[in-house]
Steps between C-alpha positions, in 0.01 A plus 500: 500500500443858600444613859154635416387169352619310808317745730183452294532119528553531875179703545301268273616202703405672827160592355429140401621382841259735678214391272577137581494566877171691470353209299611249767342708779171541309479127421574412864229734624251353254575149629459607864176694467179354636282351226192695406169362615364284221136545415313183411310518176125458509428420864612712793728369774209499748277294268777241450571479874132450585481200265780293658781677686841345427707426811727212403675316219487122458750295302341306212816382320753336540338195655757460781389832657137488389253628760749716691324820604669835570311768693567854388499779758702794366754407234659177384767423242509205261822367346799270528674698776488347848373825653186492281179414685406254226823333390464355151754235401460556127777602263252721310444715812722798582648544847239765585246432230178664619331650802147500636410806703201641683377845404161653583383163637567330165780264395713582199755287316803674349770352279844619617647528148562127487664340198220256412203704621205442730171376357146532638238278337739441209574868430831671577467793740699820447370711792350428842198275457198493733463139613152353484366179652621191310754689288781266392854635535772326300871546559695256286347156566353606834128585514328666796132580543359803683263394780 
């Protein structure tokens, strides 16, 4: 092979390497950014809060932990990991499956890119979801109700 061809290959490889590093940095920054404020459709946040403000989650299923209530103050995590506020012993749950967080005096549920998804009232959520009174959250075989 000629010297010029090898130099060209070297620069192409370096170019692709730089593009890969830039892609990794951009993807990392996208994962770390704060989620945008979701806007509920139809009713405003204030109208939903005035109906029944959500302040806790209660376990509905499985039966062995039925009735357990978890108060939510700032932010809680749900998943199989021991450091999660609500530890779920379910093989369908990820280690850090979802989080519930307080923003503008309203509680939101966010799926943390789990493998099997997080469902509210039977529908899979893709972005932060404004929790309403009596919403049912399902993670694997575990069901929680917003109170």
